C-alpha positions in Angstrom: 133.7 351.8 105.0 134.4 353.0 101.5 136.6 351.9 98.8 139.1 354.5 99.1 139.4 354.0 102.8 139.8 350.6 102.6 142.7 350.6 100.2 144.3 353.5 102.7 143.8 350.8 105.3 145.3 348.1 103.4 148.2 350.4 102.4 148.7 351.4 106.3 148.9 347.8 107.2 151.3 347.0 104.3 153.7 349.9 105.5 153.4 348.8 109.0 154.1 344.9 108.1 157.3 346.0 105.8 158.3 347.9 108.7 158.0 345.3 111.3 159.6 342.9 109.1 162.5 345.6 108.6 163.2 345.8 112.2 163.2 341.9 113.2 165.8 341.7 110.3 168.1 344.3 111.8 167.7 343.1 115.1 168.5 339.2 113.8 171.7 340.6 111.8 173.0 342.2 115.2 172.6 338.6 117.3 175.4 336.3 117.0 174.6 333.1 115.4 173.4 330.4 117.8 175.9 327.8 117.0 179.4 329.0 116.9 182.5 327.4 115.2 185.6 326.6 117.6 187.3 329.7 116.1 184.1 331.8 117.1 183.8 330.0 120.5 187.5 330.9 121.5 187.0 334.3 120.6 184.0 334.6 122.6 185.4 332.9 125.6 188.8 334.7 125.4 190.6 331.3 125.2 192.7 329.9 122.4 191.3 327.2 120.1 193.9 324.8 121.7 192.8 325.2 125.1 189.3 324.3 123.6 190.5 321.2 122.1 192.5 320.4 125.3 189.0 320.9 127.6 187.2 318.6 125.1 189.8 316.0 125.3 189.7 316.0 129.3 185.6 316.2 129.3 186.1 320.0 130.6 184.9 322.9 129.3 181.5 324.1 127.8 179.3 321.3 126.2 180.0 321.0 122.3 178.0 319.4 119.6 179.4 316.8 117.1 177.8 317.3 113.7 178.4 314.7 111.0 180.7 315.9 108.4 179.5 315.8 104.6 179.7 312.3 104.1 183.1 312.3 102.1 185.1 311.1 105.0 185.3 314.7 106.4 185.8 314.7 110.2 183.1 315.9 112.3 182.2 319.7 112.9 182.4 320.7 116.4 180.0 323.6 117.1 179.1 325.3 120.5 175.5 326.5 121.7 176.1 330.3 122.7 173.6 329.4 125.7 175.6 326.6 126.6 178.9 329.1 126.4 177.1 331.7 128.7 175.5 329.4 130.9 179.2 327.4 131.4 181.2 330.7 131.6 178.7 332.2 134.4 179.4 328.7 136.2 183.1 328.9 135.9 184.9 332.4 136.5 188.1 333.0 135.2 191.2 333.2 137.4 191.3 337.1 136.9 187.8 337.9 137.2 187.4 335.6 140.8 190.6 337.7 141.9 188.8 341.0 141.4 
């Protein structure tokens, strides 16, 4: 293979690599984050934040993660894994959905 052909192949590979990375970045930007806040979770499930708090107090609802605060006495951060939300929602259809 000549030096010119080798350089063309390198450039083609470089362009292909950059295009693949660009597509992956766009794809990642379209997906919601995996760990959601209570505000995001409430919106995702179509319930209020208060409902989520009641569910947590009663050990009902989707599994949540309690993450430590920043060590400055801040309360724990509550996060919900989007995969757990989808699983829980499929196992607990809402009243309106059951009646349909």
